[in-house]
C-alpha positions in Angstrom: -13.4 117.2 71.1 -12.8 119.6 74.7 -9.6 121.4 74.9 -6.8 119.2 77.0 -6.8 120.6 80.5 -3.5 122.3 81.5 -1.8 121.4 84.8 -0.4 124.9 85.7 -2.3 126.6 87.6 -5.1 128.9 86.8 -4.5 133.1 87.0 -7.0 133.3 89.3 -5.4 130.2 91.5 -1.7 131.6 91.0 -3.7 135.0 92.4 -5.3 133.1 95.1 -2.1 131.8 96.3 0.4 134.8 96.3 -2.2 136.3 98.1 -2.3 134.0 100.8 1.1 134.0 101.1 0.9 138.3 101.5 -0.9 137.4 103.9 0.8 135.2 105.7 4.4 137.4 105.6 2.1 140.1 107.6 1.6 137.8 110.2 5.2 136.0 110.0 6.4 140.5 110.3 4.0 141.1 113.1 5.0 137.7 115.3 9.1 138.9 114.9 8.1 142.4 115.7 6.7 140.9 119.0 9.5 138.5 119.0 12.1 140.9 119.2 10.4 143.3 121.2 10.1 141.0 123.8 13.9 140.0 123.6 14.3 143.8 124.0 12.5 143.5 127.2 14.3 141.0 128.7 17.3 142.4 127.4 16.2 145.9 129.6 15.3 143.6 132.7 18.6 141.6 132.5 20.0 145.2 132.4 18.0 147.0 135.2 18.6 143.5 137.7 22.7 144.2 137.3 23.0 141.1 135.1 25.7 142.0 132.1 26.2 137.8 131.8 26.8 136.2 128.6 23.0 135.8 126.7 24.2 132.7 124.8 22.8 129.4 125.5 23.8 126.8 123.3 22.0 124.1 124.9 18.6 125.9 124.6 19.3 126.7 121.2 19.0 123.7 119.9 16.8 122.7 122.5 14.0 125.3 120.1 15.2 123.3 116.9 14.4 120.2 118.2 11.6 121.3 119.4 10.3 123.2 116.3 11.4 120.1 113.9 9.2 118.0 116.4 6.0 120.2 116.3 6.1 120.4 112.4 7.1 117.7 110.9 6.3 118.9 107.1 9.0 122.2 108.1 12.4 121.8 106.5 14.8 121.5 109.1 17.9 123.2 107.6 15.5 126.1 106.5 14.2 126.3 110.3 17.6 126.0 111.5 18.3 129.4 109.1 15.8 131.0 110.5 15.7 130.5 114.2 19.7 131.2 114.1 18.7 134.8 112.8 16.2 135.5 115.0 18.7 134.1 117.8 21.4 135.9 116.6 19.7 138.9 116.7 17.8 138.3 119.8 21.6 138.0 121.5 22.5 141.3 119.9 20.0 143.1 121.8 21.3 142.0 125.0 24.2 143.3 124.3 25.9 141.8 121.3 28.8 138.9 120.6 32.1 139.5 119.6 32.5 136.7 116.2 36.1 135.6 115.4 37.1 133.5 113.2 39.3 131.7 110.5 38.7 132.4 106.6 38.2 129.0 106.8 35.8 128.8 109.1 34.2 132.3 108.6 31.0 131.1 106.3 30.1 128.9 109.2 30.7 131.8 111.4 28.0 133.7 109.0 25.4 131.0 109.4 25.6 130.6 112.9 25.5 134.0 114.0 24.1 136.3 110.8 25.1 139.7 110.6 23.8 140.5 113.9 27.7 140.3 115.0 30.7 141.8 113.7 32.9 138.9 112.6 36.9 139.1 112.7 39.0 136.7 110.6 42.0 135.9 112.4 43.8 132.6 112.8 43.2 129.7 115.3 45.4 130.6 117.8 44.9 134.2 118.3 41.2 133.2 117.9 41.2 130.8 120.9 43.1 133.7 122.8 40.3 136.0 121.9 37.5 133.7 123.2 39.9 133.2 126.4 39.8 137.5 127.1 36.4 138.1 126.3 33.8 137.9 128.2 31.1 137.7 124.8 33.5 136.7 122.2 32.9 133.1 120.3 35.2 131.3 118.4 33.9 129.7 115.5 37.2 127.3 114.1 37.5 124.1 111.4 36.3 121.0 112.5 39.4 119.2 113.8 40.0 116.5 111.3 43.2 115.8 110.7 44.8 118.1 109.1 43.4 120.6 112.0 46.1 120.9 114.8 44.0 124.4 116.8 42.7 121.6 119.6 46.1 121.3 120.9 46.7 124.6 121.9 43.5 123.7 124.4 45.9 121.7 126.4 48.2 124.7 127.2 46.8 126.6 130.5 47.0 129.2 128.8 43.7 129.1 127.4 42.2 127.3 130.7 38.4 127.6 130.8 37.7 127.7 126.7 35.6 124.8 126.0 33.8 123.8 122.6 30.0 124.9 123.1 27.9 124.0 120.2 29.0 123.2 116.2 27.5 124.8 113.2 26.1 124.4 110.8 23.5 122.4 113.8 21.9 120.1 111.1 24.1 118.0 109.4 22.7 114.3 107.4 26.0 112.8 107.3 29.5 113.0 108.8 30.3 115.7 111.0 29.6 119.7 111.3 31.9 122.0 109.0 32.7 123.7 112.4 33.1 123.7 115.8 32.3 127.0 118.3 34.1 128.0 121.7 33.9 130.7 124.0 35.2 131.0 127.8 32.5 129.2 129.7 31.7 125.2 130.3 29.4 122.8 128.0 26.2 122.9 129.2 23.8 119.2 128.3 20.9 119.3 125.7 21.2 115.6 125.5 22.4 113.8 122.5 25.7 115.5 123.7 29.1 114.5 121.7 32.0 115.0 123.9 35.8 116.0 123.2 38.4 114.9 124.9 42.2 115.4 124.1 45.6 114.4 125.5 47.9 111.6 125.1 47.2 108.5 123.6 48.3 105.9 125.9 45.8 108.1 128.4 42.6 108.1 126.1 43.1 104.5 125.1 40.5 103.4 127.6 38.0 106.0 126.2 36.8 104.4 123.6 35.9 107.1 121.6 36.6 107.7 117.7 40.3 109.1 116.5 39.8 112.6 114.7 43.0 113.5 114.9 46.6 113.1 116.2 49.7 115.9 116.1 52.6 113.4 117.4 51.3 112.0 120.6 48.4 113.6 120.8 45.3 112.5 120.3 41.6 113.9 120.3 38.6 112.0 119.9 34.9 111.8 120.4 32.5 110.0 122.7 29.0 110.0 122.8 27.4 111.6 125.6 28.0 114.8 127.8 30.7 114.8 130.3 30.7 117.5 133.3 33.1 119.4 134.4 33.6 117.5 137.5 33.9 114.8 136.2 37.3 113.0 137.0 40.0 112.2 134.1 43.0 110.3 133.4 46.0 112.4 134.2 46.6 114.9 131.4 43.2 114.2 129.4 41.5 117.5 129.3 38.0 117.8 128.0 37.9 119.9 125.3 34.2 120.4 125.0 30.4 119.3 124.4 28.7 119.7 121.0 24.8 118.9 120.1 23.4 118.3 116.7 19.4 119.0 116.0 
């Protein structure tokens, strides 16, 4: 009577599989090195051209991630997001770096978004928003504005004019909402499938038919589907807090 066949891979099979993984790792290392070299070349070209602008482009980043997921259906979206966030963050560091500020609660999501490529400072929400206002390369990572979060009210003050929500972390969300939002002193960019945030007096927001995220006294924060441009006229007292997109 023949011996029963085992479902476990034979040692020779395991060896072959590990050798295949080692070969792929070598290819990945070469490609990452090439990509990093191109990022350094871009940084040098920008420097030579006198371009000292803010290199963070969240709309392009989300487009890249969506494209990867669409082209490789077997690729785990969360894994893809983690890997490409690390690569993009390293590129940003090569192009002048970022100053990332966050609250203690949102710190894990700042780390997810920007990895070890940028040093992260822990501040209060108000301090983080002011740092984003004053820093040319500063990004503030703050908790998702649920009912108990009121930092968004500060954005109604003229002292923080120009600071907007531009992205979310994480970028892959199976259900519900992202854990945090990323803000900077810049205009949001449309990427398709965007969600816009508006804040102001409850009466002024009644006509927008948005989903209420948080209310502090008479002030309300709502989200509505679609991208709202900064030039689009709004009801008196209403401010565009920003826009973000998910992959």
